[in-house]
N, CA, C and O atoms as CSV, one atom per row, in Angstrom:
chain,resi,resn,atom,element,x,y,z
A,1,MET,N,N,1.115,-1.148,0.065
A,1,MET,CA,C,-0.099,-0.049,0.043
A,1,MET,C,C,1.024,1.409,-0.159
A,1,MET,O,O,2.058,1.445,0.508
A,2,LYS,N,N,0.767,2.247,-0.877
A,2,LYS,CA,C,1.487,2.866,-1.359
A,2,LYS,C,C,0.706,4.626,-0.569
A,2,LYS,O,O,1.438,5.535,-0.177
A,3,ARG,N,N,-0.212,4.662,-0.540
A,3,ARG,CA,C,-1.088,5.838,-0.191
A,3,ARG,C,C,-0.728,6.321,1.301
A,3,ARG,O,O,-0.523,5.511,2.205
A,4,THR,N,N,-0.671,7.706,1.475
A,4,THR,CA,C,-0.633,8.001,2.802
A,4,THR,C,C,-1.563,8.754,3.244
A,4,THR,O,O,-1.354,9.463,4.228
A,5,ASP,N,N,-2.599,8.747,2.691
A,5,ASP,CA,C,-3.816,10.025,2.651
A,5,ASP,C,C,-5.261,9.458,2.597
A,5,ASP,O,O,-6.208,9.849,1.915
A,6,LEU,N,N,-5.184,8.347,3.568
A,6,LEU,CA,C,-6.389,7.775,3.578
A,6,LEU,C,C,-7.374,8.130,4.887
A,6,LEU,O,O,-6.975,8.223,6.048
A,7,VAL,N,N,-8.305,8.249,4.578
A,7,VAL,CA,C,-9.524,8.631,5.192
A,7,VAL,C,C,-10.521,7.483,5.557
A,7,VAL,O,O,-11.277,6.984,4.723
A,8,VAL,N,N,-10.473,7.163,6.669
A,8,VAL,CA,C,-11.305,5.877,6.930
A,8,VAL,C,C,-12.558,6.302,7.932
A,8,VAL,O,O,-12.573,7.335,8.600
A,9,LEU,N,N,-13.541,5.359,7.905
A,9,LEU,CA,C,-14.606,5.321,8.916
A,9,LEU,C,C,-14.790,4.202,9.740
A,9,LEU,O,O,-15.219,3.174,9.215
A,10,ALA,N,N,-14.580,4.217,10.753
A,10,ALA,CA,C,-14.671,3.103,11.375
A,10,ALA,C,C,-16.071,2.866,12.407
A,10,ALA,O,O,-16.341,3.625,13.338
A,11,VAL,N,N,-16.646,2.006,12.137
A,11,VAL,CA,C,-18.413,1.792,12.746
A,11,VAL,C,C,-18.165,0.346,13.700
A,11,VAL,O,O,-17.944,-0.843,13.469
A,12,ASP,N,N,-18.364,1.322,15.038
A,12,ASP,CA,C,-18.320,0.207,15.866
A,12,ASP,C,C,-19.185,0.292,17.133
A,12,ASP,O,O,-18.671,1.341,17.520
A,13,ASP,N,N,-20.196,-0.014,18.194
A,13,ASP,CA,C,-20.790,0.404,19.037
A,13,ASP,C,C,-20.110,0.397,20.080
A,13,ASP,O,O,-20.339,1.221,20.966
A,14,ASP,N,N,-19.136,-0.530,20.192
A,14,ASP,CA,C,-18.294,-0.445,21.577
A,14,ASP,C,C,-16.596,0.090,21.418
A,14,ASP,O,O,-15.547,-0.437,21.048
A,15,MET,N,N,-17.069,1.607,21.991
A,15,MET,CA,C,-16.132,2.221,21.964
A,15,MET,C,C,-14.694,2.464,22.644
A,15,MET,O,O,-13.927,3.418,22.512
A,16,ILE,N,N,-14.553,1.084,23.551
A,16,ILE,CA,C,-13.073,0.647,23.385
A,16,ILE,C,C,-12.249,0.014,22.172
A,16,ILE,O,O,-11.048,0.075,21.910
A,17,ASN,N,N,-13.340,-0.630,21.506
A,17,ASN,CA,C,-12.920,-1.256,19.911
A,17,ASN,C,C,-12.717,0.040,18.814
A,17,ASN,O,O,-12.071,0.205,17.779
A,18,LEU,N,N,-13.343,0.593,19.375
A,18,LEU,CA,C,-13.160,1.841,18.073
A,18,LEU,C,C,-12.099,2.784,18.577
A,18,LEU,O,O,-11.494,3.448,17.735
A,19,LYS,N,N,-11.777,2.934,19.959
A,19,LYS,CA,C,-10.358,3.725,20.113
A,19,LYS,C,C,-9.643,2.509,20.008
A,19,LYS,O,O,-8.597,2.975,20.459
A,20,LEU,N,N,-9.431,1.629,19.838
A,20,LEU,CA,C,-8.093,0.529,19.849
A,20,LEU,C,C,-8.052,0.855,18.135
A,20,LEU,O,O,-7.079,1.416,17.631
A,21,LEU,N,N,-9.081,0.482,17.445
A,21,LEU,CA,C,-8.716,0.798,15.903
A,21,LEU,C,C,-8.070,1.830,15.516
A,21,LEU,O,O,-6.922,1.810,15.071
A,22,LYS,N,N,-9.156,3.340,15.742
A,22,LYS,CA,C,-8.331,4.442,15.602
A,22,LYS,C,C,-6.511,4.291,15.902
A,22,LYS,O,O,-5.759,4.408,14.935
A,23,LEU,N,N,-6.037,4.074,17.061
A,23,LEU,CA,C,-5.078,3.860,17.417
A,23,LEU,C,C,-4.122,3.420,16.742
A,23,LEU,O,O,-3.049,3.999,16.568
A,24,MET,N,N,-4.634,1.741,16.060
A,24,MET,CA,C,-3.859,1.155,15.219
A,24,MET,C,C,-3.950,1.848,13.913
A,24,MET,O,O,-2.904,1.637,13.297
A,25,LEU,N,N,-4.867,2.676,13.155
A,25,LEU,CA,C,-5.005,3.233,11.789
A,25,LEU,C,C,-3.994,4.762,12.147
A,25,LEU,O,O,-3.232,5.361,11.389
A,26,MET,N,N,-4.303,5.013,13.367
A,26,MET,CA,C,-3.249,6.360,13.045
A,26,MET,C,C,-1.714,6.255,13.127
A,26,MET,O,O,-0.897,7.084,12.727
A,27,LYS,N,N,-1.412,4.695,13.913
A,27,LYS,CA,C,-0.002,4.531,13.652
A,27,LYS,C,C,0.343,4.230,12.255
A,27,LYS,O,O,1.382,4.576,11.693
A,28,SER,N,N,-0.656,3.530,11.728
A,28,SER,CA,C,-0.083,3.303,9.838
A,28,SER,C,C,0.432,4.775,9.627
A,28,SER,O,O,0.208,5.818,10.243
A,29,GLU,N,N,1.327,4.428,8.355
A,29,GLU,CA,C,1.401,5.769,7.525
A,29,GLU,C,C,1.011,6.028,6.357
A,29,GLU,O,O,1.440,6.779,5.481
A,30,HIS,N,N,-0.231,5.025,6.455
A,30,HIS,CA,C,-1.114,5.285,5.483
A,30,HIS,C,C,-2.409,6.099,5.521
A,30,HIS,O,O,-3.002,6.585,4.557
A,31,VAL,N,N,-2.765,6.162,6.943
A,31,VAL,CA,C,-3.990,6.771,7.361
A,31,VAL,C,C,-4.025,8.384,7.693
A,31,VAL,O,O,-3.544,8.618,8.801
A,32,LYS,N,N,-4.343,9.187,7.205
A,32,LYS,CA,C,-4.333,10.568,7.880
A,32,LYS,C,C,-5.580,10.775,8.783
A,32,LYS,O,O,-5.323,11.203,9.908
A,33,GLU,N,N,-6.813,10.560,8.504
A,33,GLU,CA,C,-7.545,10.594,9.352
A,33,GLU,C,C,-8.557,9.398,9.480
A,33,GLU,O,O,-8.634,8.534,8.606
A,34,VAL,N,N,-9.523,9.396,10.903
A,34,VAL,CA,C,-10.078,8.243,11.234
A,34,VAL,C,C,-11.500,8.890,11.621
A,34,VAL,O,O,-11.558,9.767,12.483
A,35,LEU,N,N,-12.474,8.491,11.047
A,35,LEU,CA,C,-14.126,8.840,11.472
A,35,LEU,C,C,-14.715,8.037,12.174
A,35,LEU,O,O,-14.710,6.909,11.682
A,36,GLU,N,N,-15.290,8.134,13.239
A,36,GLU,CA,C,-16.125,7.036,14.183
A,36,GLU,C,C,-17.772,7.293,14.043
A,36,GLU,O,O,-18.236,8.434,14.046
A,37,ALA,N,N,-18.461,6.293,13.940
A,37,ALA,CA,C,-19.660,5.985,13.998
A,37,ALA,C,C,-19.942,4.897,14.979
A,37,ALA,O,O,-19.053,4.064,15.160
A,38,LYS,N,N,-21.194,4.783,15.711
A,38,LYS,CA,C,-21.586,4.010,16.934
A,38,LYS,C,C,-22.332,2.885,16.033
A,38,LYS,O,O,-22.222,1.735,16.456
A,39,ASN,N,N,-22.861,3.021,15.189
A,39,ASN,CA,C,-24.137,2.177,14.267
A,39,ASN,C,C,-23.755,1.971,12.988
A,39,ASN,O,O,-22.678,2.325,12.508
A,40,GLY,N,N,-24.695,1.360,12.390
A,40,GLY,CA,C,-24.883,1.992,10.689
A,40,GLY,C,C,-25.531,3.197,10.150
A,40,GLY,O,O,-25.181,3.961,9.251
A,41,SER,N,N,-26.669,3.178,10.999
A,41,SER,CA,C,-27.288,4.304,11.011
A,41,SER,C,C,-26.391,5.914,11.101
A,41,SER,O,O,-26.801,6.960,10.598
A,42,ASP,N,N,-25.532,5.802,11.616
A,42,ASP,CA,C,-24.935,6.865,11.990
A,42,ASP,C,C,-23.476,7.009,11.237
A,42,ASP,O,O,-22.556,7.793,11.470
A,43,ALA,N,N,-23.593,6.030,10.309
A,43,ALA,CA,C,-22.558,5.837,9.346
A,43,ALA,C,C,-22.954,6.274,8.277
A,43,ALA,O,O,-22.313,7.066,7.586
A,44,ILE,N,N,-24.112,5.795,7.989
A,44,ILE,CA,C,-25.084,6.286,6.868
A,44,ILE,C,C,-24.796,8.021,6.810
A,44,ILE,O,O,-24.295,8.564,5.826
A,45,GLY,N,N,-25.114,8.578,7.758
A,45,GLY,CA,C,-24.827,10.117,7.670
A,45,GLY,C,C,-23.698,10.724,7.610
A,45,GLY,O,O,-23.543,11.896,7.265
A,46,VAL,N,N,-22.551,9.686,8.060
A,46,VAL,CA,C,-21.183,10.321,8.024
A,46,VAL,C,C,-20.841,10.383,6.639
A,46,VAL,O,O,-20.136,11.180,6.020
A,47,LEU,N,N,-21.828,8.844,6.094
A,47,LEU,CA,C,-21.173,8.799,4.628
A,47,LEU,C,C,-21.783,10.266,3.795
A,47,LEU,O,O,-21.054,10.831,2.981
A,48,LYS,N,N,-23.050,10.740,4.072
A,48,LYS,CA,C,-23.709,11.608,3.322
A,48,LYS,C,C,-23.232,12.932,3.475
A,48,LYS,O,O,-23.526,13.858,2.718
A,49,SER,N,N,-22.543,13.005,4.394
A,49,SER,CA,C,-21.453,14.486,4.914
A,49,SER,C,C,-20.268,14.161,4.573
A,49,SER,O,O,-19.480,14.980,5.045
A,50,ARG,N,N,-19.840,13.495,4.079
A,50,ARG,CA,C,-18.386,13.690,3.310
A,50,ARG,C,C,-18.181,12.346,2.387
A,50,ARG,O,O,-18.512,11.161,2.444
A,51,ASP,N,N,-17.400,13.259,1.451
A,51,ASP,CA,C,-17.278,12.430,-0.283
A,51,ASP,C,C,-15.877,12.258,0.048
A,51,ASP,O,O,-15.377,11.700,-0.928
A,52,ASP,N,N,-14.917,12.473,1.007
A,52,ASP,CA,C,-13.491,11.764,0.852
A,52,ASP,C,C,-13.169,10.340,1.758
A,52,ASP,O,O,-12.056,10.326,2.284
A,53,ILE,N,N,-13.837,9.424,1.932
A,53,ILE,CA,C,-14.518,8.500,2.495
A,53,ILE,C,C,-13.122,7.551,1.438
A,53,ILE,O,O,-12.997,7.643,0.217
A,54,ASP,N,N,-12.176,6.635,2.458
A,54,ASP,CA,C,-11.481,6.008,0.739
A,54,ASP,C,C,-11.789,4.280,1.479
A,54,ASP,O,O,-11.415,3.357,0.756
A,55,LEU,N,N,-12.431,3.892,2.837
A,55,LEU,CA,C,-12.689,2.863,3.233
A,55,LEU,C,C,-13.592,3.050,4.318
A,55,LEU,O,O,-14.022,4.167,4.604
A,56,ILE,N,N,-14.065,1.469,5.263
A,56,ILE,CA,C,-15.336,1.459,5.881
A,56,ILE,C,C,-14.820,0.304,6.522
A,56,ILE,O,O,-14.920,-0.755,5.902
A,57,LEU,N,N,-14.082,0.295,8.075
A,57,LEU,CA,C,-14.392,-0.707,8.847
A,57,LEU,C,C,-15.036,-0.880,9.578
A,57,LEU,O,O,-14.966,-0.153,10.569
A,58,LEU,N,N,-16.336,-2.249,9.509
A,58,LEU,CA,C,-17.481,-1.950,10.066
A,58,LEU,C,C,-18.103,-3.232,10.811
A,58,LEU,O,O,-18.560,-4.204,10.210
A,59,ASP,N,N,-18.060,-3.113,11.997
A,59,ASP,CA,C,-18.641,-4.115,13.044
A,59,ASP,C,C,-20.046,-4.906,12.419
A,59,ASP,O,O,-20.700,-4.300,11.570
A,60,ILE,N,N,-20.409,-6.034,12.787
A,60,ILE,CA,C,-21.817,-6.645,12.149
A,60,ILE,C,C,-22.415,-6.392,13.349
A,60,ILE,O,O,-23.095,-5.366,13.350
A,61,ILE,N,N,-22.373,-7.041,14.430
A,61,ILE,CA,C,-23.429,-7.038,15.654
A,61,ILE,C,C,-23.685,-5.359,16.036
A,61,ILE,O,O,-22.649,-4.884,16.500
A,62,MET,N,N,-24.324,-4.790,15.988
A,62,MET,CA,C,-24.495,-3.094,16.547
A,62,MET,C,C,-26.017,-2.869,16.600
A,62,MET,O,O,-26.881,-3.388,15.894
A,63,PRO,N,N,-26.129,-2.101,17.460
A,63,PRO,CA,C,-27.667,-1.595,17.575
A,63,PRO,C,C,-28.281,-1.242,16.253
A,63,PRO,O,O,-27.705,-1.607,15.228
A,64,VAL,N,N,-29.771,-0.339,16.165
A,64,VAL,CA,C,-30.101,0.762,15.754
A,64,VAL,C,C,-30.302,-0.151,14.127
A,64,VAL,O,O,-31.270,-0.803,13.736
A,65,MET,N,N,-28.836,0.158,13.372
A,65,MET,CA,C,-28.977,-0.522,11.982
A,65,MET,C,C,-27.534,-1.515,12.330
A,65,MET,O,O,-26.537,-0.911,12.726
A,66,ASN,N,N,-27.480,-2.763,12.198
A,66,ASN,CA,C,-26.831,-3.666,12.498
A,66,ASN,C,C,-25.695,-3.599,10.708
A,66,ASN,O,O,-26.113,-2.921,9.769
A,67,GLY,N,N,-24.355,-4.397,10.594
A,67,GLY,CA,C,-23.441,-3.773,9.415
A,67,GLY,C,C,-24.561,-4.694,8.411
A,67,GLY,O,O,-24.970,-4.075,7.428
A,68,ILE,N,N,-24.954,-5.779,8.549
A,68,ILE,CA,C,-25.214,-6.230,7.318
A,68,ILE,C,C,-26.112,-5.380,6.917
A,68,ILE,O,O,-25.780,-5.062,5.775
A,69,GLU,N,N,-27.260,-4.721,7.277
A,69,GLU,CA,C,-28.139,-3.656,6.679
A,69,GLU,C,C,-27.728,-2.573,6.253
A,69,GLU,O,O,-28.445,-1.857,5.553
A,70,MET,N,N,-26.143,-2.155,6.692
A,70,MET,CA,C,-25.859,-1.121,6.403
A,70,MET,C,C,-24.761,-1.542,5.270
A,70,MET,O,O,-24.352,-0.643,4.535
A,71,LEU,N,N,-24.376,-2.578,5.136
A,71,LEU,CA,C,-23.803,-3.140,3.877
A,71,LEU,C,C,-24.747,-3.211,2.708
A,71,LEU,O,O,-24.345,-3.248,1.545
A,72,LYS,N,N,-25.800,-3.225,2.995
A,72,LYS,CA,C,-26.810,-3.358,1.734
A,72,LYS,C,C,-27.694,-2.040,1.133
A,72,LYS,O,O,-28.305,-1.900,0.074
A,73,VAL,N,N,-27.487,-1.156,2.268
A,73,VAL,CA,C,-27.469,0.230,2.402
A,73,VAL,C,C,-26.588,0.811,1.044
A,73,VAL,O,O,-26.838,1.244,-0.081
A,74,VAL,N,N,-25.474,0.551,1.843
A,74,VAL,CA,C,-24.501,1.447,1.014
A,74,VAL,C,C,-23.966,0.822,-0.516
A,74,VAL,O,O,-23.233,1.403,-1.317
A,75,ARG,N,N,-24.617,-0.636,-0.656
A,75,ARG,CA,C,-24.748,-1.175,-2.077
A,75,ARG,C,C,-25.592,-0.931,-2.788
A,75,ARG,O,O,-25.415,-1.002,-4.004
A,76,ALA,N,N,-26.692,-0.592,-2.286
A,76,ALA,CA,C,-27.674,-0.300,-3.427
A,76,ALA,C,C,-27.463,1.085,-3.748
A,76,ALA,O,O,-28.034,1.398,-4.793
A,77,ASP,N,N,-26.668,2.254,-3.053
A,77,ASP,CA,C,-26.303,3.503,-3.514
A,77,ASP,C,C,-25.230,3.427,-4.359
A,77,ASP,O,O,-24.147,2.927,-4.057
A,78,GLU,N,N,-25.565,4.002,-5.604
A,78,GLU,CA,C,-24.839,4.218,-6.919
A,78,GLU,C,C,-23.681,4.965,-6.255
A,78,GLU,O,O,-22.663,4.272,-6.248
A,79,SER,N,N,-23.558,5.943,-5.801
A,79,SER,CA,C,-22.279,7.063,-5.195
A,79,SER,C,C,-21.605,5.836,-4.122
A,79,SER,O,O,-20.376,5.778,-4.089
A,80,LEU,N,N,-22.103,5.227,-3.578
A,80,LEU,CA,C,-21.246,4.665,-2.831
A,80,LEU,C,C,-20.446,3.002,-2.916
A,80,LEU,O,O,-19.526,2.393,-2.370
A,81,ARG,N,N,-21.593,2.774,-4.087
A,81,ARG,CA,C,-21.303,0.787,-4.304
A,81,ARG,C,C,-20.047,0.973,-4.484
A,81,ARG,O,O,-19.602,-0.096,-4.066
A,82,GLN,N,N,-18.917,1.748,-4.903
A,82,GLN,CA,C,-17.904,0.876,-4.928
A,82,GLN,C,C,-16.536,1.127,-3.987
A,82,GLN,O,O,-15.396,0.901,-4.395
A,83,LEU,N,N,-16.856,1.624,-2.682
A,83,LEU,CA,C,-16.601,2.031,-1.493
A,83,LEU,C,C,-16.121,0.590,-0.778
A,83,LEU,O,O,-16.915,-0.339,-0.631
A,84,PRO,N,N,-14.510,0.514,-0.290
A,84,PRO,CA,C,-14.179,-0.648,-0.055
A,84,PRO,C,C,-15.043,-0.792,1.603
A,84,PRO,O,O,-15.470,0.211,2.175
A,85,ILE,N,N,-15.147,-1.846,2.039
A,85,ILE,CA,C,-15.761,-2.086,3.362
A,85,ILE,C,C,-14.968,-3.609,3.481
A,85,ILE,O,O,-14.833,-4.539,2.685
A,86,ILE,N,N,-14.456,-3.340,5.089
A,86,ILE,CA,C,-13.784,-4.296,5.801
A,86,ILE,C,C,-14.906,-4.845,6.929
A,86,ILE,O,O,-15.199,-4.191,7.930
A,87,VAL,N,N,-15.451,-6.084,6.618
A,87,VAL,CA,C,-16.212,-6.542,7.902
A,87,VAL,C,C,-15.257,-7.014,9.115
A,87,VAL,O,O,-14.529,-7.973,8.856
A,88,LEU,N,N,-15.170,-6.443,10.439
A,88,LEU,CA,C,-15.025,-6.810,11.660
A,88,LEU,C,C,-15.906,-7.529,12.624
A,88,LEU,O,O,-17.026,-7.057,12.823
A,89,THR,N,N,-15.512,-8.693,13.292
A,89,THR,CA,C,-16.467,-9.556,13.954
A,89,THR,C,C,-15.931,-10.578,14.674
A,89,THR,O,O,-14.840,-11.082,14.407
A,90,THR,N,N,-16.985,-11.080,16.020
A,90,THR,CA,C,-16.150,-11.932,16.460
A,90,THR,C,C,-17.142,-13.267,16.039
A,90,THR,O,O,-16.891,-14.390,16.477
A,91,ASP,N,N,-18.139,-13.032,15.256
A,91,ASP,CA,C,-19.225,-14.365,15.030
A,91,ASP,C,C,-18.500,-14.748,13.655
A,91,ASP,O,O,-18.645,-14.071,12.638
A,92,GLU,N,N,-17.740,-15.845,13.718
A,92,GLU,CA,C,-17.342,-16.425,12.056
A,92,GLU,C,C,-18.329,-16.647,11.120
A,92,GLU,O,O,-18.135,-16.519,9.911
A,93,THR,N,N,-19.555,-17.028,11.699
A,93,THR,CA,C,-20.563,-17.520,10.841
A,93,THR,C,C,-21.466,-16.392,10.207
A,93,THR,O,O,-22.570,-16.601,9.704
A,94,LYS,N,N,-20.898,-15.275,10.295
A,94,LYS,CA,C,-21.479,-14.205,9.842
A,94,LYS,C,C,-20.691,-13.539,8.325
A,94,LYS,O,O,-21.049,-12.769,7.434
A,95,LYS,N,N,-19.507,-14.285,8.622
A,95,LYS,CA,C,-18.772,-14.392,7.043
A,95,LYS,C,C,-19.229,-14.222,5.881
A,95,LYS,O,O,-18.922,-13.249,5.192
A,96,ALA,N,N,-20.027,-15.148,5.505
A,96,ALA,CA,C,-20.804,-15.890,4.498
A,96,ALA,C,C,-21.656,-14.395,3.986
A,96,ALA,O,O,-21.440,-13.764,2.951
A,97,GLU,N,N,-22.433,-14.154,4.812
A,97,GLU,CA,C,-23.411,-13.283,4.713
A,97,GLU,C,C,-23.027,-12.014,4.737
A,97,GLU,O,O,-23.821,-11.230,4.217
A,98,ALA,N,N,-22.249,-11.662,5.091
A,98,ALA,CA,C,-21.070,-10.233,5.054
A,98,ALA,C,C,-20.782,-10.075,3.333
A,98,ALA,O,O,-21.094,-9.201,2.525
A,99,LEU,N,N,-20.259,-10.979,3.251
A,99,LEU,CA,C,-19.544,-11.415,1.915
A,99,LEU,C,C,-20.571,-11.252,0.416
A,99,LEU,O,O,-20.246,-10.721,-0.646
A,100,GLU,N,N,-21.837,-11.884,0.768
A,100,GLU,CA,C,-22.747,-11.911,-0.280
A,100,GLU,C,C,-23.707,-10.620,-0.263
A,100,GLU,O,O,-24.519,-10.240,-1.108
A,101,SER,N,N,-23.364,-10.103,0.913
A,101,SER,CA,C,-24.015,-8.247,0.879
A,101,SER,C,C,-23.012,-7.521,0.475
A,101,SER,O,O,-23.182,-6.320,0.684
A,102,GLY,N,N,-22.074,-7.792,-0.004
A,102,GLY,CA,C,-21.241,-6.692,-0.310
A,102,GLY,C,C,-19.407,-6.404,0.077
A,102,GLY,O,O,-18.569,-5.789,-0.583
A,103,ALA,N,N,-19.287,-7.067,1.283
A,103,ALA,CA,C,-18.095,-6.763,2.092
A,103,ALA,C,C,-16.649,-6.683,1.119
A,103,ALA,O,O,-16.726,-7.392,0.116
A,104,ASN,N,N,-15.953,-6.276,1.204
A,104,ASN,CA,C,-14.645,-6.651,0.578
A,104,ASN,C,C,-13.584,-7.688,1.049
A,104,ASN,O,O,-12.732,-8.256,0.364
A,105,GLY,N,N,-13.842,-7.802,2.408
A,105,GLY,CA,C,-12.872,-8.697,3.100
A,105,GLY,C,C,-13.318,-8.638,4.894
A,105,GLY,O,O,-13.945,-7.761,5.489
A,106,PHE,N,N,-12.809,-9.738,5.344
A,106,PHE,CA,C,-13.533,-9.899,6.498
A,106,PHE,C,C,-12.331,-10.049,7.428
A,106,PHE,O,O,-11.244,-10.322,6.920
A,107,LEU,N,N,-12.424,-9.912,8.594
A,107,LEU,CA,C,-11.621,-10.024,10.064
A,107,LEU,C,C,-12.353,-10.241,11.092
A,107,LEU,O,O,-13.361,-9.602,11.392
A,108,MET,N,N,-11.832,-11.253,11.746
A,108,MET,CA,C,-12.195,-11.815,13.162
A,108,MET,C,C,-11.548,-11.070,14.243
A,108,MET,O,O,-10.352,-10.982,14.520
A,109,LYS,N,N,-12.237,-10.723,14.613
A,109,LYS,CA,C,-11.757,-9.703,16.453
A,109,LYS,C,C,-11.208,-10.543,17.439
A,109,LYS,O,O,-11.852,-11.560,17.699
A,110,PRO,N,N,-10.144,-10.337,18.051
A,110,PRO,CA,C,-9.594,-9.324,18.334
A,110,PRO,C,C,-8.537,-8.880,16.857
A,110,PRO,O,O,-7.820,-9.658,16.229
A,111,ILE,N,N,-8.685,-7.814,16.672
A,111,ILE,CA,C,-8.007,-7.490,15.112
A,111,ILE,C,C,-6.533,-7.142,15.866
A,111,ILE,O,O,-6.293,-6.506,16.892
A,112,ARG,N,N,-5.395,-8.047,14.622
A,112,ARG,CA,C,-4.339,-7.766,14.713
A,112,ARG,C,C,-3.905,-6.767,13.182
A,112,ARG,O,O,-4.161,-6.719,11.979
A,113,ASN,N,N,-2.948,-5.957,14.419
A,113,ASN,CA,C,-2.841,-4.433,13.400
A,113,ASN,C,C,-2.243,-5.317,12.123
A,113,ASN,O,O,-2.979,-5.242,11.138
A,114,ASN,N,N,-1.078,-6.126,11.943
A,114,ASN,CA,C,-0.526,-6.413,10.501
A,114,ASN,C,C,-1.557,-6.987,9.833
A,114,ASN,O,O,-1.583,-6.774,8.620
A,115,ASP,N,N,-2.568,-7.781,10.388
A,115,ASP,CA,C,-3.746,-8.577,9.316
A,115,ASP,C,C,-4.614,-7.388,8.984
A,115,ASP,O,O,-4.873,-7.225,7.791
A,116,LEU,N,N,-5.055,-6.617,9.778
A,116,LEU,CA,C,-5.651,-5.009,9.125
A,116,LEU,C,C,-4.935,-4.233,8.507
A,116,LEU,O,O,-5.537,-3.396,7.835
A,117,LEU,N,N,-3.748,-4.207,8.491
A,117,LEU,CA,C,-3.022,-3.708,7.055
A,117,LEU,C,C,-3.012,-4.294,5.768
A,117,LEU,O,O,-3.315,-3.785,4.688
A,118,LYS,N,N,-2.569,-5.588,6.071
A,118,LYS,CA,C,-2.692,-6.557,5.149
A,118,LYS,C,C,-4.289,-6.630,3.999
A,118,LYS,O,O,-4.411,-6.542,2.777
A,119,LYS,N,N,-5.107,-6.791,4.917
A,119,LYS,CA,C,-6.257,-6.552,4.288
A,119,LYS,C,C,-6.636,-5.091,3.757
A,119,LYS,O,O,-7.268,-4.956,2.709
A,120,MET,N,N,-6.334,-4.308,4.317
A,120,MET,CA,C,-6.581,-3.006,3.688
A,120,MET,C,C,-6.179,-2.563,2.564
A,120,MET,O,O,-6.859,-2.020,1.694
A,121,ALA,N,N,-4.546,-2.894,2.563
A,121,ALA,CA,C,-3.685,-2.675,1.356
A,121,ALA,C,C,-4.912,-3.887,0.304
A,121,ALA,O,O,-5.456,-3.375,-0.674
A,122,MET,N,N,-5.195,-5.280,0.604
A,122,MET,CA,C,-5.956,-5.908,-0.642
A,122,MET,C,C,-6.837,-5.244,-1.278
A,122,MET,O,O,-6.987,-5.249,-2.500
A,123,VAL,N,N,-7.716,-4.395,-0.164
A,123,VAL,CA,C,-9.397,-3.968,-0.587
A,123,VAL,C,C,-8.791,-2.684,-1.192
A,123,VAL,O,O,-9.607,-1.948,-1.747
A,124,ILE,N,N,-7.740,-2.359,-1.185
A,124,ILE,CA,C,-7.946,-0.548,-1.508
A,124,ILE,C,C,-6.886,-0.628,-3.066
A,124,ILE,O,O,-7.078,0.269,-3.887
A,125,LEU,N,N,-6.182,-1.339,-3.278
A,125,LEU,CA,C,-5.169,-1.293,-3.933
A,125,LEU,C,C,-5.343,-2.328,-5.489
A,125,LEU,O,O,-4.409,-2.405,-6.287
């Protein structure tokens, strides 16, 4: 991965997970900004207010609008359809559903920094 200007939207209802993701991402030389949302509905609002997001890191199990529902909304929107999305979850049984719903990648929690960077490189390049 050669880019150094990525804007990443991290979506997770667990504030500790969000903080850890943000720390990992900001240590990377590739990320310039991390936006946060606590559920899919909030994330859709962020996506509508920003047109510079390069990647979404998306938890599956969340209140209000879960990750699968959000994936379907994003993939149905012509302007967002190509946006890379990596699903992060503790529930491996959700992998097939996430990929069928349009996820570009899947990582099991707890997330390892090296695994995250590799997966990001795969879906962005």
